[in-house]
C-alpha positions in Angstrom: -0.2 0.0 0.0 1.7 3.3 -0.9 2.0 6.0 2.0 2.3 8.9 -0.5 -0.3 11.5 -0.5 -1.8 13.3 -3.5 -2.0 16.8 -4.1 -5.9 16.9 -3.8 -5.6 15.2 -0.3 -2.8 17.5 0.9 -4.9 20.3 0.0 -8.0 18.8 1.8 -5.7 18.6 4.9 -4.7 22.0 4.7 -8.3 23.2 4.5 -9.7 21.0 7.2 -7.0 22.5 9.4 -7.8 26.0 8.4 -11.2 25.6 9.2 -10.8 24.0 12.5 -8.6 27.0 13.3 -11.0 29.5 12.2 -13.5 27.7 14.4 -11.4 27.8 17.5 -10.5 31.3 16.8 -14.4 32.5 16.6 -15.3 30.0 19.7 -12.6 31.9 21.8 -12.5 35.4 20.5 -13.7 36.5 24.0 -10.7 35.7 25.9 -8.2 36.3 23.0 -7.5 40.0 23.3 -4.9 40.1 25.8 -2.7 37.3 24.0 -3.2 39.0 20.5 -2.2 42.3 22.1 0.9 40.7 23.7 1.5 39.1 20.2 1.6 42.4 18.7 3.7 43.9 21.0 6.2 40.8 20.6 6.1 41.1 16.9 6.6 45.0 16.9 9.6 44.7 19.1 11.3 41.4 18.0 14.0 43.4 15.7 14.7 45.5 19.1 15.2 42.4 20.9 17.4 41.0 17.9 19.7 43.8 18.2 20.0 43.9 22.2 21.0 40.4 21.8 23.6 41.0 19.2 24.9 43.7 21.6 25.7 41.1 24.1 22.5 40.9 26.1 20.6 37.3 26.6 17.5 37.0 24.7 15.7 36.8 28.5 17.3 40.0 29.3 16.4 41.8 26.3 13.1 40.8 26.4 12.5 41.9 29.9 14.2 45.4 29.1 11.8 45.9 26.1 8.5 44.9 28.0 9.4 47.1 31.1 10.2 50.1 29.0 7.1 49.3 26.9 5.4 49.5 30.3 7.0 52.3 31.7 6.5 54.5 28.5 2.6 53.5 28.4 2.0 54.4 32.0 3.7 57.7 31.8 1.6 58.4 28.6 -1.7 57.3 30.5 -0.8 59.7 33.6 0.0 62.5 31.3 -3.1 62.2 29.2 -5.4 60.6 31.0 -6.6 63.9 33.4 -6.7 65.9 30.0 -8.4 63.6 28.2 -10.9 62.8 30.8 -11.8 66.6 31.4 -12.3 66.8 27.8 -14.6 63.5 27.3 -16.5 64.6 30.4 -17.0 68.4 29.0 -18.1 67.1 25.4 -20.6 64.9 26.9 -22.0 68.0 29.0 -22.0 70.2 26.0 -23.9 67.9 23.9 -27.4 69.7 24.5 -25.5 73.0 23.9 -23.8 71.6 20.5 -27.2 70.1 19.5 -28.9 73.6 20.2 -26.4 75.5 18.3 -26.8 73.1 15.4 -30.5 73.9 15.3 -29.5 77.6 15.5 -27.2 77.1 12.4 -29.6 75.1 10.4 -32.4 77.5 10.9 -31.7 79.7 7.9 -31.3 76.4 5.7 -34.7 75.4 7.1 -36.4 78.6 6.1 -35.3 78.5 3.0 -36.3 74.9 2.4 -39.8 75.9 3.8 -40.4 78.5 1.1 -39.4 76.2 -1.6 -41.4 73.1 -0.2 -44.8 72.4 0.7 -45.8 71.7 4.5 -46.1 68.0 3.3 -42.6 67.6 1.9 -41.4 69.7 5.0 -42.8 67.2 7.2 -41.6 64.1 5.5 -38.1 65.8 5.3 -38.2 65.9 9.1 -39.4 62.7 9.7 -36.8 61.4 7.6 -34.1 63.4 9.5 -35.5 62.3 13.1 -35.6 59.0 11.7 -32.1 59.0 10.4 -30.9 60.7 13.8 -32.4 58.1 15.8 -30.8 55.4 14.0 -27.3 57.0 14.2 -27.7 57.4 18.0 -29.2 54.0 18.3 -26.1 52.6 16.4 -23.7 54.7 18.3 -25.2 53.5 21.7 -24.9 49.9 20.5 -21.2 50.4 19.3 -20.5 52.0 22.9 -21.9 49.1 24.6 -19.9 46.6 22.3 -16.9 48.0 23.1 -17.8 48.1 26.9 -18.6 44.5 26.8 -16.2 43.4 24.5 -13.0 45.5 25.1 -13.3 47.8 27.9 -14.9 46.0 30.6 -13.2 45.7 33.8 -12.4 42.2 33.7 -10.9 42.6 29.8 -8.8 45.7 30.8 -7.4 44.0 34.0 -6.4 41.2 31.8 -4.8 43.4 29.4 -2.8 45.1 32.0 -1.8 41.9 33.7 -1.4 39.1 31.0 -0.4 41.1 27.9 2.9 42.2 29.4 3.1 38.6 30.4 2.6 37.0 26.9 4.9 39.7 25.4 7.8 39.0 27.5 7.7 34.9 26.9 7.0 35.4 23.1 9.7 38.0 22.8 12.2 35.5 24.9 11.3 32.4 22.9 10.6 34.0 19.2 13.6 32.5 17.7 12.8 29.0 19.2 9.1 29.3 18.0 10.0 30.0 14.3 12.9 27.4 14.3 10.4 24.8 15.7 7.7 25.8 13.0 10.5 25.6 10.4 11.1 22.0 11.6 7.4 21.1 11.3 7.0 22.2 7.6 6.3 19.6 5.0 10.0 19.1 3.6 8.6 18.8 0.0 6.7 22.3 0.4 9.4 23.8 2.7 11.1 26.1 0.4 7.9 27.4 -1.2 6.4 28.1 2.5 9.3 29.7 3.9 9.2 32.3 0.8 5.5 32.9 1.2 6.2 33.4 5.1 9.1 35.9 4.4 6.7 37.7 2.1 3.7 37.8 4.6 6.2 39.1 7.5 7.5 41.6 5.0 4.1 42.8 4.3 2.8 42.7 7.9 6.1 44.5 9.3 5.8 47.2 6.9 2.5 48.2 7.4 1.7 48.0 10.9 5.3 49.0 12.2 4.9 51.9 9.3 1.3 52.3 9.8 1.8 53.1 13.7 4.4 55.7 13.3 2.1 57.5 10.7 -0.7 57.4 13.5 1.5 58.5 16.2 2.6 61.6 14.3 -0.9 62.5 12.9 -2.1 62.3 16.4 0.7 64.5 17.9 0.2 66.9 14.8 -3.7 67.5 15.2 -3.8 67.5 19.0 -1.1 70.2 18.9 -2.5 72.2 15.6 -6.4 72.0 17.1 -5.2 72.8 20.8 -3.1 76.2 19.6 -6.1 77.3 17.5 -8.4 76.9 20.7 -10.9 74.4 19.6 -13.0 73.0 21.9 -12.0 69.5 23.0 -8.9 70.1 20.3 -6.7 67.4 22.2 -9.4 64.8 22.0 -10.1 65.2 18.5 -6.6 65.3 17.5 -5.6 62.0 19.1 -9.1 60.4 18.0 -8.3 61.4 14.6 -4.4 60.0 14.8 -5.6 56.6 16.3 -8.4 56.4 13.4 -5.9 57.1 10.6 -4.9 53.3 10.7 -8.5 53.1 8.5 -7.6 54.4 5.1 -9.5 57.8 4.4 -12.3 57.0 7.2 -10.4 58.0 10.2 -9.3 61.2 8.5 -13.0 61.9 7.2 -14.4 61.2 10.8 -11.9 63.6 12.1 -12.7 66.3 9.8 -16.3 66.2 10.1 -16.1 66.1 13.9 -13.5 69.1 13.9 -15.7 71.3 11.6 -18.8 70.5 13.2 -17.4 71.8 16.7 -15.8 74.6 14.9 -18.7 75.9 13.5 -20.8 75.6 16.7 -17.8 77.4 18.7 -16.7 80.2 16.0 -18.9 82.9 14.5 -16.3 83.9 11.9 -15.7 81.8 8.9 -11.9 82.2 9.2 -11.4 80.3 12.4 -13.6 77.5 10.8 -11.3 77.7 7.7 -8.2 77.4 9.8 -9.4 74.3 11.7 -10.5 72.9 8.2 -6.7 73.8 6.9 -5.2 71.9 9.8 -6.9 68.5 8.7 -6.4 69.2 4.9 -2.6 69.7 5.6 -2.6 66.6 7.7 -4.5 64.6 5.0 -2.1 65.7 2.3 1.2 65.1 4.4 -0.2 61.6 5.1 -0.9 60.9 1.5 2.2 62.4 0.1 4.8 62.2 2.7 4.2 60.1 5.8 2.7 56.9 4.3 5.1 56.6 1.2 8.1 57.1 3.3 7.1 55.2 6.6 4.6 52.7 5.0 6.1 52.3 1.5 4.8 51.1 -1.7 5.6 47.1 -1.4 3.1 46.4 1.4 0.5 45.8 -1.4 -2.6 46.4 0.7 -5.5 48.4 -1.1 -7.4 50.8 1.2 -10.6 49.0 0.4 -9.4 45.6 1.5 -8.3 46.8 4.9 -11.5 48.9 5.3 -13.5 45.7 4.6 -11.1 43.7 6.7 -11.4 45.8 9.8 -15.1 45.7 9.5 -15.6 42.5 8.9 -12.8 41.6 11.7 -15.0 43.8 14.0 -18.4 42.2 13.1 -17.2 38.8 13.8 -14.6 39.0 16.8 -15.1 42.3 18.1 -12.0 44.2 19.0 -9.9 41.2 18.7 -11.0 41.0 15.1 -9.8 44.5 14.6 -6.1 43.9 15.9 -6.4 40.5 13.5 -7.8 42.4 10.5 -4.8 43.5 9.0 -2.3 40.7 9.4 -5.1 38.5 8.4 -5.5 40.5 5.4 -2.1 40.6 4.4 -1.8 37.0 4.7 -4.6 36.4 2.2 -3.1 39.0 -0.2 0.2 37.3 -0.3 -1.7 33.9 -0.7 -3.6 35.3 -3.5 -0.8 36.8 -5.6 1.1 33.4 -5.0 -1.8 31.3 -6.4 -2.2 34.2 -9.2 1.6 33.7 -10.1 1.3 30.0 -10.0 -1.9 30.1 -12.3 -0.4 32.2 -14.7 2.5 29.9 -15.2 0.4 27.0 -15.3 -1.1 25.1 -18.4 -4.6 26.0 -17.2 -3.8 29.6 -18.2 -1.7 29.2 -21.1 -3.0 26.0 -22.4 -1.1 22.9 -24.0 0.9 24.1 -26.8 2.2 20.7 -27.9 -1.3 19.4 -28.2 -4.6 20.1 -29.9 
């Protein structure tokens, strides 16, 4: 009896393993957040650990130094920003009724102009539609906040992030090279070289995007926070940091920041010049992101189309919550590399070119 495995059987085994992995991921998504966060920290700082190891430190000492520095940095940032952000969040919540009243005042001339050109029935339909959409928007926002609280910001999950994430990051950093070597030993020998090549391509894609995009978000967050605070925009620090954080979503983060900043500026300022300055800050930031920051820090070799990234983030959030958002970009990077690999194989196969030797 032959012990060889056909190509079709090998493909079925891989697909079955992938299906089991996705099923386990879905069932355990509620407890994966600190582990995924620790994996992200370890992956992000692995090159730093390699350099410290080359300088003479043991791998364990390098991992401990990196995790300790990361915790100290995060603690310092939280201690510095938390009081300011807390005051701005509470201030924004308390000012929501005033912002709504100001919006109604600003919209009054538009409503008067519409009332002159529309009949009473059409105006009633327009008001009804506006109220309906506003109710749906508020309901969506409320459900989003509830999902965030229950899925990512509940006390238990926050505690697990604080306690478990540093431990996971430390052990992964310490044993990273050993795990990579063990994974390489388990690869099927006939396909080992091909898998290594694709894993290297995936690693380069993820590293270029995550590390580069993190620097882009940090730079934009600092720029927007300082710029909006300097011009005196209410809640400028909160809006600026939030816009920078959301900039990892192509175009969507910048659009949300612009609309939020513009809305607050319209309610706050009576002169159009101040509003124009706020809009100009966002336009300069978006221009710098598109033509300076992203090309230099992320690069063109990533190969992740913005539409795929937006879809992956939305799908990951819908399926796995905040954990899915963290996993979205690595997953879409893996899928993108594999699709390009299969396309190259297809283009080189007789299935694409046909059999030139026979009829």
